[in-house]
MARLUM-497732 format. One line per field, with one value per residue (C-alpha): residue number from 1; x, y, z. Coordinates in nm, 4 decimals, always signed. Layout:
<recs>
k (NUM|...) $
east (X|...) $
north (Y|...) $
up (Z|...) $
</recs>
This chain:
<recs>
k (1|2|3|4|5|6|7|8|9|10|11|12|13|14|15|16|17|18|19|20|21|22|23|24|25|26|27|28|29|30|31|32|33|34|35|36|37|38|39|40|41|42|43|44|45|46|47|48|49|50|51|52|53|54|55|56|57|58|59|60|61|62|63|64|65|66|67|68|69|70|71|72|73|74|75|76|77|78|79|80|81|82|83|84|85|86|87|88|89|90|91|92|93|94|95|96|97|98|99|100|101|102|103|104|105|106|107|108|109|110|111|112|113|114|115|116|117|118|119|120|121|122|123|124|125|126|127|128|129|130|131|132|133|134|135|136|137|138|139|140|141|142|143|144|145|146|147|148|149|150|151|152|153|154|155|156|157|158|159|160|161|162|163|164|165|166|167|168|169|170|171|172|173|174|175|176|177|178|179|180|181|182|183|184|185|186|187|188|189|190|191|192|193|194|195|196|197|198|199|200|201|202|203|204|205|206|207|208|209|210|211|212|213|214|215|216|217|218|219|220|221|222|223|224|225|226|227|228|229|230|231|232|233|234|235|236|237|238|239|240|241|242|243|244|245|246|247|248|249|250|251|252|253|254|255|256|257|258|259|260|261|262|263|264|265|266|267|268|269|270|271|272|273|274|275|276|277|278|279|280|281|282|283|284|285|286|287|288|289|290|291|292|293|294|295|296|297|298|299|300|301|302|303|304|305|306|307|308|309|310|311|312|313|314|315|316|317|318|319|320|321|322|323|324|325|326|327|328|329|330|331|332|333|334|335|336|337|338|339|340|341|342|343|344|345|346|347|348|349|350|351|352|353|354|355|356|357|358|359|360|361|362|363|364|365|366|367|368|369|370|371|372|373|374|375|376|377|378|379|380|381|382|383|384|385|386|387|388|389|390|391|392|393|394|395|396|397|398|399|400|401|402|403|404|405|406|407|408|409|410|411|412|413|414|415|416|417|418|419|420|421|422|423|424|425|426|427|428|429|430|431|432|433|434|435|436|437|438|439|440|441|442|443|444|445|446|447|448|449|450|451|452|453|454|455|456|457|458|459|460|461|462|463|464|465|466|467|468|469|470|471|472|473|474|475|476|477|478|479|480|481|482|483|484|485|486|487|488|489|490|491|492|493|494|495|496|497|498|499|500|501|502|503|504|505|506|507|508|509|510|511|512|513|514|515|516|517|518|519|520|521|522|523|524|525|526|527|528|529|530|531|532) $
east (+1.4708|+1.6772|+1.9190|+1.6108|+1.4402|+1.7633|+1.7953|+1.4481|+1.4467|+1.8024|+1.6610|+1.3440|+1.5716|+1.7835|+1.5000|+1.3366|+1.6712|+1.6457|+1.2815|+1.4382|+1.7315|+1.4929|+1.2252|+1.5139|+1.6768|+1.3242|+1.2362|+1.4570|+1.3368|+0.9544|+1.0490|+1.2189|+0.9491|+0.6564|+0.9029|+0.9021|+0.5094|+0.4638|+0.7135|+0.5780|+0.2357|+0.3423|+0.5381|+0.2539|-0.0013|+0.2590|+0.2321|-0.1344|-0.1619|+0.1100|-0.0177|-0.3265|-0.1403|+0.1777|+0.1919|+0.4783|+0.5554|+0.6289|+0.8712|+0.6304|+0.4674|+0.1972|-0.1561|-0.3866|-0.7297|-1.0985|-1.2679|-1.5828|-1.4496|-1.5190|-1.3176|-1.0090|-1.0699|-1.4360|-1.2565|-0.9738|-0.8286|-0.5320|-0.3503|-0.1705|+0.2049|+0.4538|+0.6075|+0.4843|+0.6152|+0.3404|+0.4278|+0.8085|+0.9649|+0.6817|+0.9392|+1.2210|+1.4531|+1.2781|+1.4020|+1.2674|+1.0460|+0.9397|+0.8460|+0.6747|+0.4219|+0.3998|+0.2451|-0.0023|-0.1063|-0.2045|-0.3858|-0.6137|-0.6745|-0.7254|-0.9684|-0.9416|-0.6669|-0.4916|-0.3169|+0.0245|+0.2582|+0.6264|+0.9455|+0.8066|+0.5782|+0.2088|+0.1620|-0.1706|-0.1530|-0.3425|-0.5217|-0.7716|-0.8415|-1.0635|-0.7901|-0.5021|-0.6798|-0.7050|-0.3542|-0.2205|-0.3789|-0.3591|-0.1639|+0.0544|+0.1444|+0.3798|+0.6894|+0.8019|+0.8213|+1.1316|+1.2104|+1.3292|+1.5833|+1.7560|+1.8291|+2.0521|+2.3538|+2.2803|+2.0568|+2.1352|+1.8373|+1.7297|+1.3821|+1.3134|+1.3773|+1.4022|+1.1739|+0.9087|+1.1078|+1.3990|+1.1777|+0.9696|+1.2963|+1.4440|+1.0919|+1.0176|+1.3631|+1.3598|+1.0021|+1.0606|+1.3008|+1.0764|+0.7863|+0.6208|+0.7846|+1.1633|+1.1092|+0.9896|+1.3348|+1.4588|+1.2242|+1.5327|+1.7193|+1.4166|+1.4309|+1.7868|+1.8320|+1.4906|+1.6525|+1.9625|+1.8079|+1.6578|+1.9333|+2.1093|+1.8533|+1.9182|+1.9019|+1.8016|+1.5052|+1.4532|+1.6992|+1.6726|+1.7050|+1.7998|+1.5390|+1.6899|+2.0258|+1.8992|+1.6664|+1.8698|+2.1784|+1.8609|+1.7106|+2.0366|+2.1836|+1.8142|+1.8081|+2.1711|+2.1735|+1.8346|+1.8581|+2.1942|+2.3419|+2.5833|+2.6445|+2.7300|+2.8897|+3.2525|+3.1420|+2.9674|+3.1862|+3.1425|+2.7479|+2.7267|+2.9759|+2.7020|+2.4078|+2.5749|+2.6570|+2.2878|+2.1283|+2.4093|+2.2353|+1.8878|+1.9911|+2.1446|+1.8396|+1.5809|+1.8298|+1.7793|+1.3953|+1.3856|+1.5443|+1.4415|+1.8062|+1.9247|+1.6887|+1.9127|+2.1712|+2.4747|+2.3993|+2.3623|+2.6791|+2.8596|+2.7437|+2.6036|+2.6526|+3.0333|+2.9794|+2.7948|+3.0638|+3.2433|+2.9265|+2.8009|+3.1594|+3.0952|+2.7699|+2.8775|+3.2024|+2.9906|+2.7540|+3.0196|+3.2090|+2.8743|+2.8539|+3.2129|+3.1698|+2.8383|+2.9971|+3.2691|+3.0085|+2.7547|+3.0397|+3.1224|+2.8360|+2.7757|+3.0636|+2.9333|+2.6321|+2.8068|+2.9573|+2.6413|+2.4178|+2.2163|+2.2146|+1.8866|+1.9630|+2.0076|+2.2589|+2.1018|+1.7869|+1.6757|+1.7445|+1.7062|+1.9634|+1.8605|+1.8674|+1.9256|+1.8184|+2.1646|+2.2327|+1.9651|+2.1326|+2.4548|+2.2943|+2.1815|+2.4399|+2.6190|+2.2734|+2.3883|+2.0633|+2.2384|+2.6001|+2.7841|+2.6534|+2.3268|+2.3673|+2.4608|+2.1817|+1.9225|+2.1733|+2.1549|+1.8395|+1.6892|+1.9587|+1.8096|+1.4716|+1.4535|+1.6782|+1.5363|+1.1666|+1.1299|+1.3725|+1.1016|+0.7936|+0.9631|+1.0773|+0.7164|+0.5544|+0.7634|+0.7093|+0.2823|+0.3264|+0.4935|+0.2249|-0.0819|-0.0249|-0.3468|-0.2867|+0.0384|-0.0991|-0.3277|-0.0636|+0.1552|-0.1261|-0.1779|+0.1756|+0.1939|-0.1312|+0.0238|+0.3852|+0.4701|+0.8665|+1.1912|+1.0939|+1.3196|+1.0227|+0.8243|+0.6370|+0.3696|+0.1139|+0.1852|+0.2517|-0.0876|-0.2665|-0.1506|-0.4576|-0.3877|-0.0533|-0.1337|-0.4057|-0.1970|+0.1070|-0.1852|-0.2707|+0.0706|+0.1515|-0.1465|-0.0576|+0.3258|+0.3815|+0.7539|+0.6638|+0.4320|+0.4668|+0.4692|+0.5518|+0.4451|+0.4356|+0.2527|+0.4545|+0.1585|-0.1500|-0.3617|-0.7345|-0.8218|-1.1462|-1.2330|-1.2193|-0.8715|-0.6765|-0.3032|-0.0280|+0.2839|+0.5294|+0.3040|+0.3979|+0.1621|+0.2159|+0.0114|+0.0316|+0.0003|+0.0163|-0.3241|-0.4898|-0.4403|-0.5715|-0.8731|-1.1940|-1.3611|-1.2305|-1.1335|-1.3595|-1.1251|-0.8578|-0.5561|-0.6907|-0.4663|-0.7502|-0.5959|-0.9386|-1.0624|-0.8501|-1.1246|-1.2490|-1.6272|-1.4885|-1.2776|-1.4979|-1.6805|-1.3632|-1.2161|-0.9456|-0.6963|-0.7732|-0.4563|-0.1538|+0.1510|+0.3205|+0.1782|-0.0468|-0.1005|+0.1763|+0.4226|+0.4005|+0.6311|+0.8463|+0.9088|+0.5813|+0.6022|+0.9445|+0.7318|+0.4294|+0.2830|+0.0317|-0.1892|-0.1774|-0.2699|+0.1017|-0.0525|+0.1635|+0.4820|+0.7930|+1.0818|+0.9144|+0.8729|+0.8182|+1.1138|+1.0682|+0.7002|+0.7894|+0.9611|+0.9799|+0.7365|+0.8154|+0.6960|+0.7192|+0.9833|+0.8382|+0.4515|+0.2794|+0.4492|+0.7195|+0.9271|+1.3151|+1.3401) $
north (-9.1111|-9.0542|-8.8277|-8.6397|-8.5889|-8.4836|-8.1912|-8.0761|-8.0509|-7.8579|-7.6137|-7.5267|-7.4912|-7.2067|-7.0477|-7.0062|-6.8836|-6.6222|-6.5315|-6.4545|-6.2615|-6.0235|-6.0157|-5.9175|-5.6729|-5.4918|-5.4619|-5.1554|-5.0160|-5.0391|-4.9056|-4.6157|-4.5566|-4.5761|-4.3131|-4.0841|-4.1253|-4.0249|-3.7364|-3.5880|-3.6455|-3.4525|-3.1881|-3.1239|-3.1034|-2.8613|-2.6649|-2.6303|-2.5370|-2.2502|-2.1362|-2.0173|-1.7685|-1.7285|-1.6899|-1.9028|-1.8272|-1.4962|-1.5697|-1.6232|-1.3161|-1.3016|-1.2870|-0.9917|-1.1155|-0.9331|-0.8422|-1.0647|-1.3247|-1.2302|-1.2975|-1.0888|-1.0046|-0.9114|-0.5807|-0.5093|-0.5854|-0.8302|-0.8355|-1.1078|-1.1200|-1.1722|-1.5010|-1.7542|-1.5817|-1.3244|-1.0017|-1.0352|-0.9770|-0.7440|-0.4784|-0.6709|-0.5241|-0.1848|+0.1459|+0.4490|+0.5400|+0.2026|+0.1542|+0.4328|+0.3870|+0.0479|+0.1629|+0.4203|+0.0972|-0.0663|+0.1773|+0.2466|-0.1009|-0.1548|+0.1371|+0.1100|+0.0961|-0.2794|-0.5562|-0.7221|-0.9758|-0.9523|-1.0390|-1.1508|-0.8858|-0.7933|-0.4423|-0.2279|+0.0226|+0.3095|+0.5700|+0.6580|+0.9694|+0.7760|+0.5126|+0.7702|+0.9750|+0.6890|+0.5856|+0.9150|+0.9815|+0.6274|+0.6964|+0.3653|+0.4004|+0.6705|+0.4098|+0.4149|+0.1487|-0.0883|+0.0809|+0.3781|+0.1296|+0.1721|+0.5545|+0.4696|+0.4677|+0.8261|+0.9919|+0.7201|+0.8064|+1.1415|+1.2994|+1.1314|+0.7644|+0.7599|+0.5482|+0.6554|+0.7558|+0.9132|+1.0755|+1.2478|+1.3689|+1.5181|+1.6541|+1.8757|+1.9879|+2.0809|+2.2118|+2.5718|+2.6453|+2.6355|+2.8829|+3.1133|+3.3884|+3.2775|+3.2141|+3.5302|+3.6659|+3.4422|+3.6697|+3.8854|+3.5536|+3.4373|+3.7244|+3.7785|+3.4147|+3.4546|+3.7801|+3.6318|+3.3477|+3.5811|+3.7751|+3.5047|+3.5887|+3.9477|+4.1005|+3.7963|+3.8598|+3.4962|+3.2300|+2.8456|+2.7349|+2.3969|+2.4063|+2.1131|+2.2680|+2.6379|+2.5202|+2.2544|+2.5483|+2.8349|+2.5984|+2.4413|+2.7889|+2.8596|+2.5806|+2.6206|+2.9710|+2.9828|+2.6541|+2.6031|+2.9520|+2.9405|+3.1188|+2.8920|+3.1619|+2.9998|+2.6890|+2.6672|+2.3966|+2.1433|+2.2375|+2.1159|+1.8164|+1.7418|+1.7724|+1.5463|+1.2739|+1.3256|+1.1869|+0.8660|+0.7805|+0.8385|+0.6076|+0.3565|+0.3915|+0.2852|+0.0054|-0.1673|-0.0984|-0.3023|-0.5970|-0.8143|-0.9800|-0.6114|-0.5754|-0.7840|-0.5657|-0.8058|-0.8897|-0.5247|-0.4356|-0.7203|-0.6779|-0.3444|-0.0902|-0.0261|+0.1290|+0.3933|+0.4726|+0.7459|+0.9238|+0.9005|+1.0438|+1.3329|+1.4328|+1.3732|+1.5667|+1.8733|+1.8496|+1.8159|+2.0906|+2.3668|+2.2316|+2.2845|+2.6395|+2.7235|+2.6426|+2.9105|+3.1440|+3.0989|+3.0824|+3.4407|+3.5377|+3.3998|+3.5336|+3.9135|+3.7946|+3.6697|+4.0484|+4.2018|+3.9565|+4.0343|+3.7330|+3.6322|+3.6082|+3.2777|+3.3098|+3.0303|+3.1834|+3.3959|+3.7282|+3.9764|+3.8008|+3.5035|+3.2055|+2.8888|+2.5490|+2.4594|+2.6528|+2.4963|+2.1727|+2.3196|+2.4644|+2.1470|+1.9870|+2.2045|+2.1058|+1.7408|+1.6863|+1.5778|+1.4355|+1.5334|+1.2297|+1.3029|+1.7035|+1.5417|+1.3113|+1.6025|+1.7865|+1.5701|+1.4670|+1.8618|+1.9698|+1.6401|+1.6864|+2.0738|+2.0695|+1.7967|+1.7969|+2.2096|+2.2056|+1.9233|+2.1951|+2.4612|+2.2468|+2.1567|+2.4518|+2.6359|+2.3902|+2.4313|+2.8075|+2.7045|+2.5096|+2.6854|+3.0617|+3.1439|+3.0850|+3.2176|+3.5692|+3.5377|+3.4781|+3.7712|+4.0535|+3.9568|+4.0265|+4.3124|+4.4599|+4.3759|+4.4106|+4.7311|+4.7699|+4.6098|+4.3226|+4.4175|+4.4991|+4.2513|+4.0786|+3.8459|+4.0855|+4.1288|+3.7653|+3.7068|+3.8878|+3.6756|+3.4223|+3.3508|+3.2173|+3.0515|+2.8282|+2.7593|+2.6282|+2.4125|+2.2725|+2.1770|+2.0264|+1.8329|+1.6737|+1.6417|+1.5851|+1.6282|+1.3206|+1.0569|+0.7838|+0.7739|+0.4559|+0.3022|-0.0178|-0.1982|-0.2576|-0.4988|-0.6370|-0.3298|-0.3320|-0.0657|+0.0799|-0.1104|-0.4177|-0.5154|-0.6668|-0.6190|-0.8241|-0.7265|-0.5732|-0.4955|-0.2612|+0.0539|+0.2625|+0.5975|+0.7074|+1.0433|+1.0660|+0.8613|+1.0103|+1.3370|+1.2293|+0.9526|+1.0917|+1.0133|+1.3871|+1.5673|+1.6000|+1.5095|+1.5023|+1.4777|+1.8066|+2.1538|+2.3678|+2.5853|+2.7074|+2.3737|+2.5644|+2.8709|+2.8526|+2.7660|+2.4637|+2.2967|+2.3398|+2.0151|+1.7865|+1.5496|+1.7066|+1.4318|+1.4229|+1.6693|+1.6175|+1.7369|+1.7911|+1.4398|+1.5085|+1.3846|+1.3539|+1.3053|+1.5616|+1.7379|+1.9389|+2.1850|+2.2551|+2.6266|+2.6566|+2.5832|+2.7478|+2.9915|+2.9662|+2.7729|+2.4011|+2.3414|+2.5295|+2.8106|+3.1367|+3.0647|+3.1614|+2.9646|+2.8002|+3.1568|+3.1094|+3.3515|+3.3696|+3.4583|+3.8284|+3.9738|+3.6735|+3.4810|+3.0969|+2.8960|+2.5395|+2.4227|+2.0639|+1.9709|+1.7679|+1.6522|+1.5753|+1.8232|+1.7735|+1.9657) $
up (-1.5814|-1.2205|-1.4264|-1.5784|-1.2516|-1.0962|-1.3968|-1.3526|-0.9715|-1.0183|-1.2973|-1.0880|-0.7653|-1.0110|-1.1287|-0.7687|-0.6652|-0.9385|-0.8575|-0.4762|-0.6151|-0.8434|-0.5338|-0.2559|-0.5506|-0.6327|-0.2691|-0.2106|-0.5113|-0.4271|-0.1002|-0.2122|-0.4585|-0.1651|+0.0443|-0.2443|-0.2866|+0.0665|+0.0371|-0.2335|-0.0894|+0.1915|+0.0047|-0.2351|+0.0457|+0.2436|-0.0723|-0.0991|+0.2679|+0.2606|-0.0741|+0.1077|+0.2877|+0.0831|-0.2757|-0.3322|-0.6818|-0.6055|-0.3513|-0.0719|-0.0510|+0.2208|+0.0663|+0.1116|+0.2578|+0.2664|+0.6001|+0.4695|+0.3205|-0.0395|-0.3195|-0.3228|-0.6843|-0.6370|-0.4408|-0.6624|-1.0095|-0.9864|-1.3447|-1.4446|-1.4421|-1.7565|-1.6025|-1.4166|-1.0868|-1.0499|-1.0999|-0.9888|-1.3481|-1.5058|-1.5269|-1.6096|-1.8808|-1.9014|-1.8845|-1.6857|-1.9884|-2.0151|-1.6688|-1.6787|-1.9639|-1.8118|-1.4913|-1.6814|-1.9083|-1.5907|-1.4366|-1.7092|-1.7602|-1.4585|-1.3706|-1.0030|-0.7119|-0.7891|-0.6280|-0.7332|-0.5822|-0.5824|-0.4805|-0.1578|-0.1028|-0.1777|-0.3524|-0.3119|-0.6180|-0.5282|-0.8155|-0.6456|-0.3967|-0.1082|-0.0828|-0.0849|+0.1823|+0.4094|+0.3575|+0.3771|+0.7098|+0.8818|+1.2107|+1.1200|+0.7734|+0.7661|+0.7115|+0.3682|+0.1127|+0.0630|-0.2857|-0.0611|+0.0964|-0.2696|-0.1747|+0.0951|-0.0318|-0.1747|+0.1079|+0.3949|+0.6216|+0.6005|+0.6705|+0.3025|+0.4115|+0.7820|+0.9700|+1.2004|+1.5345|+1.3492|+1.1133|+1.4039|+1.5423|+1.2344|+1.0891|+1.4106|+1.3929|+1.0534|+1.0301|+1.1817|+0.9389|+0.6650|+0.8492|+0.6266|+0.8237|+0.7056|+0.3548|+0.3105|+0.4344|+0.1091|-0.1345|-0.2705|-0.3336|-0.5717|-0.7127|-0.8071|-0.8937|-1.1443|-1.2700|-1.3348|-1.5120|-1.7288|-1.8115|-1.9875|-2.2683|-2.2651|-2.5703|-2.7981|-2.9743|-3.0233|-2.9263|-2.8762|-2.4895|-2.3471|-2.0383|-1.8427|-1.8091|-1.7658|-1.5239|-1.3110|-1.2320|-1.1613|-0.9079|-0.7352|-0.6897|-0.5397|-0.2842|-0.1934|-0.1193|+0.0815|+0.2568|+0.2848|+0.2915|+0.0004|-0.2885|-0.5628|-0.7746|-0.6596|-0.7034|-1.0311|-1.1940|-0.9125|-0.8975|-1.2460|-1.1692|-0.9013|-1.1397|-1.3608|-1.1219|-0.9490|-1.2908|-1.2637|-0.9013|-1.0340|-1.3476|-1.0687|-0.8555|-1.1851|-1.2801|-0.9542|-0.9293|-1.2535|-1.1680|-0.9067|-0.8456|-0.7607|-0.4700|-0.2697|-0.1268|-0.1283|-0.5115|-0.6166|-0.4372|-0.6110|-1.0008|-1.0087|-0.7158|-0.7512|-1.1037|-0.8772|-0.6161|-0.8124|-0.8486|-0.4645|-0.4102|-0.6227|-0.4607|-0.0958|-0.1253|-0.2966|+0.0113|+0.2542|+0.1108|+0.1609|+0.4990|+0.5938|+0.4341|+0.6186|+0.9173|+0.9053|+0.7897|+1.0685|+1.3134|+1.2082|+1.2101|+1.5924|+1.6898|+1.6381|+1.8286|+2.1122|+2.1146|+2.1454|+2.3142|+2.6354|+2.8893|+2.7974|+2.4089|+2.2494|+1.9839|+1.7856|+1.6834|+1.3668|+1.3565|+1.0702|+0.8661|+0.6566|+0.9026|+0.6595|+0.6875|+0.7102|+1.0264|+1.2569|+1.1911|+1.2856|+1.6294|+1.6855|+1.6950|+1.9290|+2.1719|+2.0792|+1.8984|+1.5718|+1.4833|+1.1453|+0.9549|+1.0704|+0.8756|+0.6114|+0.5715|+0.5889|+0.3439|+0.0877|+0.1081|+0.0882|-0.1987|-0.3724|-0.3356|-0.3199|-0.6353|-0.8735|-0.8032|-0.8555|-1.1873|-1.3186|-1.2223|-1.4153|-1.7166|-1.7202|-1.6292|-1.9436|-2.1458|-2.1315|-2.1725|-2.5042|-2.5640|-2.4650|-2.5748|-2.4680|-2.1485|-2.1477|-2.2544|-1.9621|-1.7237|-1.9175|-1.9124|-1.5436|-1.4855|-1.6625|-1.4848|-1.1051|-1.1536|-1.2947|-1.1941|-1.2376|-0.9874|-0.7483|-0.5121|-0.5799|-0.2843|-0.1522|-0.1667|-0.5338|-0.5882|-0.4235|-0.7203|-0.9704|-0.9622|-1.3431|-1.3119|-0.9682|-1.1706|-1.4415|-1.1931|-1.0200|-1.3342|-1.4518|-1.1167|-1.1903|-1.5338|-1.4661|-1.0976|-0.9863|-0.7992|-0.9505|-0.7141|-0.3438|-0.1237|+0.2063|+0.4026|+0.6903|+1.0112|+1.1195|+0.9684|+0.8434|+0.7559|+0.4765|+0.4758|+0.1366|+0.3101|+0.2455|+0.5236|+0.4058|+0.5865|+0.7476|+0.5185|+0.2314|+0.0104|-0.0890|-0.4343|-0.4258|-0.8127|-0.7979|-1.1733|-1.2059|-0.9357|-1.1006|-1.4377|-1.2608|-1.4783|-1.1206|-1.0107|-1.3488|-1.6689|-1.9593|-1.7257|-2.0554|-2.1380|-2.0038|-1.8213|-1.5689|-1.4883|-1.2851|-1.0075|-1.0041|-0.6176|-0.7704|-0.9655|-0.6630|-0.4056|-0.4929|-0.5877|-0.3477|-0.1564|-0.2167|-0.6132|-0.6093|-0.3985|-0.5554|-0.2468|-0.1064|+0.2384|+0.5780|+0.8278|+0.5970|+0.3374|+0.1615|+0.4408|+0.1456|+0.0368|+0.1326|-0.0230|-0.3459|-0.2792|-0.0315|+0.2349|+0.0135|+0.0646|-0.2679|-0.3759|-0.5101|-0.5971|-0.6801|-0.4258|-0.5109|-0.8240|-1.0195|-1.3746|-1.4492|-1.8386|-1.8098|-1.6964|-1.9720|-2.2533|-2.4344|-2.4969|-2.8011|-2.8580|-3.1419|-3.1629|-3.2490|-2.9784|-2.6852|-2.8167|-2.7010|-2.6398|-2.2879) $
</recs>
């Protein structure tokens, strides 16, 4: 009995000891679970609180608010993204054609200006004239969007991509060189280059033309001889290399836009940027050679002026001879207003903008000539009526009579604007007229292509109708329904290079349709599937 009692007590002690050890072992686990629960609660509460002001899954993009507190989707459509991460990866894997198609589909589906969140930014996409007018004229919305930073390796910070203070300085410096009186001096260059273009096909009753190559060479020659004061006759091969590498750089720009990982400069430079260094070197060497050549020519002209000037003369002013934009920059460097790098920035910018956009406009203009034979015939007969000689005496007075051609070109630029999208960003919280309050660093994308085809302003917008631009048909139209050269403070500085005093870009100067003076243009493909 004693032994049994002792054994029972020993068993109970062992059991109690094991239970105590179990409690001691489970206590840290319980404490950790408790702390984990508390931590998770804090994190969830923090996420819930932060998510009211930031779209966390869009990499902490600041949320847009409304002035009167209404739900955001009651003012603007908000298209859903492809993934959980808002609209961050909507463009991933797409090429330039697919990106363009995607944006057009979004505009049609939304029906109005719409809002997206992507890669840490809120993006307000404008497809109506009213919002475009307010934004383009807003005194605090002149800073270009973030994607313009992707152009810095190519254009650096010229007048297109410069921030506010630098832009004001460079813009005022360049504006006087695009005055109509100065551009009129270049009429003979425009005529000579146009005739040179047409003479390529002299004696050929019918010929198949690759518009892209011929037009690109024509526009690059024109911009270099007018804005830069340099003929490319002895640099033809280098001009061809410039155009080839320009398109390589353009492909790199698109590649960076569609891949969010490449938005970071370091990541892009490590994994992709180095592939475009050779192309950048070619275009920069080309522009540097043009600058060097013009320095020599300008110095020779200035030496000649010094020999004949009076005491009050300024040798760096416009004379009877052509005074190129590049001359203004070189003279500004002598006055300490700009350095050599600054000149390179502006030359790269003006060459890229002037060459590429003009080339696109001409290609689509000739395409429409081929597609719409009746409109082509009206332009041709008008030219035959008002321009009777061999074009060697062509002047503004004659061009001003070509109304049909003016309407034709405007309608072409409506349907196919050379710059289909423009970007701005907010530097501070900004309230718009529609009641949206955009946070700091919001991106504003103005879709010119969609504004130009918005049925609010254009009847049957997909149809080609030059008569839309007859004075009686344009009078009641919203002034910002047609903005091929942008508008407001940061409108295209070369607008007069592309058109006359008409702010819509009316009668052609640099954009002279050289083929329509002597030839007829026919389309080899049905519909709009054209290999241009």
